[in-house]
C-alpha positions in Angstrom: -11.6 23.8 -15.5 -11.3 20.8 -12.5 -12.4 22.4 -8.9 -11.3 20.1 -6.4 -13.2 21.9 -3.8 -15.8 19.8 -6.0 -14.9 16.6 -5.8 -14.7 16.1 -2.1 -16.5 17.8 0.7 -15.3 16.8 4.0 -17.4 18.5 6.4 -20.9 16.0 4.6 -18.4 12.7 4.2 -19.1 12.6 0.6 -17.1 12.2 -2.6 -18.0 13.0 -6.6 -18.1 9.8 -9.1 -15.7 11.6 -11.2 -13.0 10.4 -8.6 -13.3 7.1 -10.0 -13.5 7.9 -13.9 -12.0 11.2 -14.8 -9.3 11.3 -16.9 -8.2 15.1 -15.7 -8.5 13.9 -12.3 -6.2 11.0 -12.7 -3.7 12.8 -14.4 -3.9 15.4 -11.6 -3.2 12.2 -9.4 -0.4 11.1 -11.0 1.1 14.7 -10.7 0.1 15.5 -6.7 -0.5 11.9 -5.1 1.8 9.7 -6.7 4.4 12.2 -7.7 4.4 13.9 -4.1 3.6 11.2 -1.8 5.7 7.9 -0.6 5.1 5.0 -2.2 5.5 1.2 -1.4 8.3 -0.6 -3.5 9.9 -3.5 -2.0 10.3 -5.0 1.4 14.2 -5.5 2.4 13.4 -9.3 2.7 13.2 -9.1 -1.3 16.5 -8.1 -1.5 18.7 -9.4 1.4 22.1 -9.0 -0.4 24.3 -6.7 -2.3 23.5 -6.5 -6.2 19.7 -8.1 -5.3 17.1 -6.4 -7.4 12.9 -6.4 -7.8 11.3 -4.4 -10.3 8.1 -2.6 -9.4 5.9 0.5 -10.3 5.1 3.9 -9.1 2.1 4.8 -10.1 2.8 4.1 -14.1 6.5 4.7 -14.4 8.7 1.1 -14.2 11.0 1.2 -11.6 14.2 -0.6 -10.8 15.0 -1.3 -6.6 18.7 -2.2 -6.1 20.7 -3.3 -2.9 24.1 -1.7 -3.0 27.0 -3.1 -2.1 27.2 -0.8 1.5 23.7 -2.5 2.4 21.8 0.8 1.6 18.9 0.5 -1.2 19.0 2.8 -4.2 15.7 3.2 -6.9 15.6 4.2 -10.4 13.5 4.4 -13.5 13.8 1.4 -15.4 14.9 2.7 -18.4 18.1 3.3 -20.7 19.0 6.4 -21.1 19.7 6.0 -25.0 16.5 5.2 -26.6 14.4 4.6 -23.6 14.0 0.9 -23.5 12.8 -0.5 -20.4 16.0 -1.6 -19.2 15.6 -4.8 -16.7 12.6 -7.4 -18.0 13.1 -9.5 -14.7 10.7 -9.3 -11.8 13.6 -9.9 -9.7 17.2 -11.2 -9.3 20.7 -10.5 -8.8 23.3 -8.8 -10.6 25.9 -6.0 -10.5 25.2 -4.9 -13.5 22.6 -5.1 -16.1 22.7 -4.3 -19.8 20.1 -2.9 -22.4 18.6 -5.7 -24.9 18.5 -3.3 -27.6 21.8 -1.6 -28.2 23.6 -3.2 -24.9 24.2 -0.4 -23.2 25.4 -1.3 -19.4 24.7 0.1 -15.7 25.8 -1.1 -12.7 23.7 -1.2 -9.4 24.9 2.3 -8.6 23.3 3.7 -12.1 26.6 4.4 -13.6 26.7 4.3 -17.2 29.6 1.6 -17.1 29.9 0.4 -20.9 28.5 0.9 -24.3 29.2 -0.9 -27.1 31.8 0.1 -29.7 32.0 3.6 -27.7 35.6 4.4 -29.1 34.7 3.8 -33.0 31.0 5.5 -33.1 31.5 7.8 -30.4 34.9 8.8 -29.7 35.2 11.2 -27.2 31.9 12.6 -27.7 30.2 10.4 -25.2 29.8 12.0 -21.7 29.2 8.5 -19.6 28.9 10.2 -16.2 26.1 12.4 -17.3 23.8 9.4 -18.5 23.5 7.5 -15.6 19.9 5.8 -14.6 17.7 8.4 -13.5 17.2 8.0 -9.7 13.8 8.2 -7.3 15.2 11.2 -5.4 14.2 9.6 -1.7 14.5 5.8 -0.8 14.1 5.3 2.6 13.1 2.3 4.8 11.0 1.7 8.1 11.1 -1.8 9.6 11.8 -3.4 6.5 9.5 -2.2 4.4 11.3 0.2 1.7 9.3 3.6 0.3 10.2 5.7 -2.3 9.3 9.7 -2.8 9.6 11.2 -6.0 9.4 14.8 -4.1 12.9 15.7 -3.0 10.7 18.3 -0.4 8.7 15.8 1.3 8.9 14.9 5.0 10.7 11.9 5.8 9.2 8.5 5.7 8.7 8.1 9.3 7.1 11.9 9.6 4.6 11.1 6.6 3.7 7.4 8.6 2.5 10.1 11.5 0.4 8.5 14.0 0.3 5.4 12.1 3.7 4.5 12.8 2.2 3.9 16.2 0.3 1.0 15.0 2.7 -0.1 12.4 5.3 -0.7 15.8 2.6 -2.9 16.8 1.7 -5.1 14.3 5.1 -5.1 12.9 6.9 -6.2 16.2 6.9 -9.5 16.1 10.4 -11.2 17.3 12.5 -11.3 14.2 10.1 -9.1 12.1 8.3 -9.6 9.0 9.0 -10.0 5.5 7.1 -10.7 2.5 7.2 -14.2 0.7 7.1 -14.2 -2.7 7.0 -14.0 -6.0 3.9 -12.3 -5.5 0.9 -13.0 -7.2 -0.5 -10.7 -9.9 -3.9 -9.8 -11.5 -5.7 -7.1 -13.4 -8.9 -5.7 -13.1 -11.4 -2.9 -14.4 -11.8 -0.8 -11.1 -9.7 2.8 -10.1 -6.9 2.9 -7.5 -8.7 4.2 -4.6 -11.9 1.8 -4.5 -9.4 -1.2 -3.0 -7.9 1.3 -0.4 -10.7 2.9 1.0 -11.9 -0.5 1.3 -9.1 -1.9 3.3 -8.9 1.5 5.0 -11.3 0.4 7.3 -14.6 -0.8 5.7 -15.6 -3.5 8.2 -19.5 -2.4 6.8 -19.2 -4.8 3.8 -18.1 -8.2 5.6 -21.6 -9.7 6.5 -22.9 -9.2 2.7 -20.2 -9.3 0.8 -18.5 -12.3 2.5 -21.5 -14.0 3.8 -21.2 -16.9 2.1 -17.9 -18.2 2.5 -18.1 -17.0 6.1 -21.4 -19.2 6.3 -19.4 -21.9 5.0 -16.5 -22.0 7.5 -18.8 -21.4 10.2 -17.2 -18.0 11.0 -19.1 -15.0 12.4 -19.1 -11.8 10.0 -17.9 -9.6 12.7 -19.1 -7.9 16.1 -20.5 -4.5 15.0 -21.4 -3.8 18.4 -19.8 -1.2 20.5 -16.5 -1.8 22.0 -16.1 -4.9 19.4 -12.7 -2.9 18.1 -11.4 0.7 16.9 -11.0 2.6 13.5 -8.3 5.6 13.4 -7.3 7.6 11.0 -4.2 10.5 10.6 -3.0 13.5 9.3 -1.7 11.9 5.9 -4.5 9.7 4.8 -3.2 6.5 6.6 -6.2 4.3 8.4 -7.3 1.1 9.5 -9.8 -0.6 11.5 -9.0 -3.6 14.4 -11.1 -6.3 15.5 -10.3 -7.4 19.0 -10.5 -10.8 18.0 -7.8 -13.5 17.9 -6.1 -12.6 15.0 -5.5 -16.1 13.6 -8.8 -17.5 14.5 -10.5 -16.8 10.7 -7.0 -17.7 8.8 -7.2 -21.1 10.9 -10.7 -21.8 9.4 -9.9 -21.1 5.9 -7.2 -23.0 6.3 -7.2 -25.5 8.9 -3.7 -27.3 7.8 -2.1 -24.3 8.1 -3.2 -24.1 12.1 -1.8 -27.5 12.8 2.1 -25.8 12.1 1.3 -21.9 13.1 3.0 -20.2 15.6 0.3 -18.4 17.2 0.9 -14.6 18.3 1.0 -14.2 22.4 0.7 -11.0 24.0 3.7 -12.3 26.0 5.9 -12.6 22.8 6.0 -8.3 23.2 9.0 -6.7 25.6 7.8 -5.8 29.3 7.5 -2.0 28.4 4.4 -2.9 26.6 0.8 -1.8 27.5 -2.3 -3.8 28.0 -3.4 -2.1 24.9 -0.4 -2.5 22.8 -0.7 -6.3 23.4 -4.4 -6.4 22.9 -3.6 -4.9 19.1 -1.0 -7.5 18.5 -3.6 -10.2 18.7 -5.8 -8.4 17.1 -7.5 -8.4 13.7 -6.8 -5.6 11.3 -7.3 -4.2 8.0 -5.3 -1.0 7.0 -3.6 0.8 4.2 -1.2 3.3 3.8 -1.9 6.1 1.5 -2.3 6.2 -1.0 -2.3 2.8 -2.7 -0.8 0.0 -0.3 -2.8 -2.4 2.2 -2.8 -5.3 4.4 -4.2 -7.7 6.6 -3.2 -8.7 9.6 -4.5 -12.0 10.7 -4.9 -12.8 7.1 -1.4 -11.8 6.5 -2.1 -10.4 3.2 -0.2 -7.1 2.0 -0.6 -5.7 -1.1 0.0 -3.0 -3.7 -2.6 -1.6 -5.7 -1.1 0.3 -8.8 -3.2 2.0 -11.6 -3.3 1.7 -15.2 -5.2 4.4 -16.0 -8.4 5.8 -14.3 -10.4 2.6 -14.4 -7.8 -0.1 -14.4 -5.5 -1.1 -12.1 -3.0 -4.5 -11.4 -2.8 -6.1 -7.9 0.5 -7.4 -6.4 -0.2 -9.5 -3.5 2.2 -11.2 -1.2 2.0 -13.2 1.6 3.1 -11.1 5.1 5.0 -13.3 7.6 6.6 -13.3 11.0 10.2 -14.2 10.4 10.8 -16.9 12.9 7.9 -19.1 10.9 9.8 -22.5 9.8 10.1 -23.1 6.1 6.7 -25.4 6.3 5.0 -23.0 8.2 5.7 -20.2 5.4 5.1 -22.7 3.0 1.4 -23.1 4.0 0.9 -19.9 5.0 1.5 -18.7 1.4 -1.2 -21.6 0.1 -3.9 -19.8 2.7 -3.1 -16.7 1.6 -3.6 -16.9 -1.8 -6.4 -19.0 -1.4 -8.2 -16.0 0.6 -6.8 -13.0 -1.1 -5.0 -14.0 -4.0 -6.3 -13.8 -8.1 -8.7 -16.7 -7.4 -9.3 -16.5 -3.8 -12.8 -17.1 -2.1 -12.6 -13.7 -0.5 -10.9 -11.9 -3.0 -13.3 -12.8 -5.7 -15.9 -10.9 -3.6 -14.2 -7.6 -3.3 -13.4 -7.1 -7.0 -17.0 -7.9 -8.1 -17.7 -4.8 -6.0 -14.8 -2.9 -7.0 -15.5 -3.5 -10.6 -19.4 -2.7 -10.4 -18.3 0.4 -8.3 -16.4 2.0 -11.1 -18.2 0.6 -14.5 -21.6 2.8 -13.7 -19.6 5.8 -14.3 -19.4 5.5 -18.1 -22.8 7.0 -17.7 -22.7 10.7 -18.3 -25.4 11.5 -15.4 -24.1 8.5 -13.4 -21.3 10.1 -12.9 -22.4 13.0 -11.9 -23.6 11.8 -8.5 -22.0 11.7 -5.0 -20.9 8.7 -2.9 -21.8 8.6 0.4 -19.1 7.9 3.4 -21.3 9.4 6.5 -21.4 6.2 8.7 -20.3 7.2 12.3 -19.9 11.1 11.3 -20.1 13.0 14.6 -19.1 10.1 16.7 -15.1 10.4 15.8 -12.7 11.5 19.1 -9.6 11.7 20.2 -8.5 9.4 22.8 -5.4 9.6 24.9 -4.4 6.0 25.0 -4.6 5.7 21.0 -2.8 8.3 18.1 -4.6 9.9 15.6 -8.7 10.5 15.3 -10.4 7.3 16.2 -14.0 5.6 16.4 -15.5 2.6 17.2 -14.7 -0.1 14.7 -17.4 -0.3 12.2 -17.4 3.8 10.9 -16.7 5.4 7.8 -14.3 7.4 9.5 -11.1 6.1 8.5 -12.1 6.6 4.2 -13.2 10.2 5.6 -9.7 10.6 6.6 -8.0 9.1 3.4 -10.3 11.2 1.3 -9.5 13.9 3.1 -5.7 13.9 2.5 -6.3 13.3 -1.2 -8.3 16.4 -1.5 -5.6 18.2 0.3 -3.1 16.3 -2.3 -4.9 17.5 -5.5 -5.6 21.1 -4.0 -1.7 21.9 -3.6 0.9 23.1 -5.3 3.4 21.5 -3.4 4.5 19.9 -0.1 4.8 23.2 1.9 1.0 24.3 1.2 0.0 20.8 1.6 1.4 20.8 5.1 -0.3 24.2 5.7 -3.6 22.8 4.1 -3.6 19.2 6.3 -2.2 21.5 9.6 -6.0 21.4 11.1 -7.3 18.1 10.1 -8.1 16.3 13.2 -10.5 19.4 13.3 -11.6 18.8 10.6 -13.0 15.2 11.6 -13.6 15.6 14.9 
């Protein structure tokens, strides 16, 4: 019998190694994490016109995201209702209808079953097509162009789910004209657990000097200023978090890709409207790493956006886009895409460093005695604070506060039968971290 309280100790800042290996835990995650939380589906820039679509996944469920005639977006399980064949094999495209490759059942963009080959001859009047439409994802909402879906009709709105993290997202996405994702995305599969890269991006600044020391030395960049006042780390009620370095965000990207620097429009504090505070302007031009709970991450400054799709407890698919300001020229976007995949693409210089760590954090748990052990995320414990200038619970940039916050909500998800119980369980989340 699984005891969630034995997996995550929020007060101590420790986690059981079983969360990276155990099949029973993974099945509970599919039900209570991925079946309950808002998951990133697409960016509106990927489906700008009616009938445009992309395919993706919500955990291990294949999903079709389809732009509607009225401009709204719907998402469906990507499977024919006849014999269950995957309906759309393409990664992206535009069509007002899609036909199953098996027997030819055809569905329109609203998910309605429109045509069944030889219907009158073979079915007569017995087939009620109105009851055989695609299975729709119950909740689809968009915030600042980022489209999320949720399988739980009782979940709070997307904006409520973003919580305090929405204030921070408003800052990094508030470039004039907005942001977009440049595709097609890079894809790779590695042997790790889906939570490891998410926790790495949610606030692990500590690894920079050791893991990326060689490449940073090669490009003559310091790892980071780890001292007090060098940055900020923040976590929020529903597990989202980030670390922000108060360095100009483009300095590292330009060091890695000097040819991009020739054409790159650097973000400036004066880009923002007059009503923004000095702190918001400072964050706007800073370097960020962050994650949206449960499995979506970004780097602002290296312009990377990623989703970590689980494929079992010890395997994931990584999907990587370049995150661009819409105001960039086509040439700037082309060079940015090259720079992003050179650093955090499948064979990227910095990506390779991280993937080694992620794989070797999981692989040892094959050992029975190894996975009885615990993981430590105690850095900065006792230093977290509330700050009237910054939402959420915050700490210095180099801390493991956001990792503790991520697993605090993860434990709440696993332990809760439904959203009503989850909301009650996470009500006093700040007290748990302070």
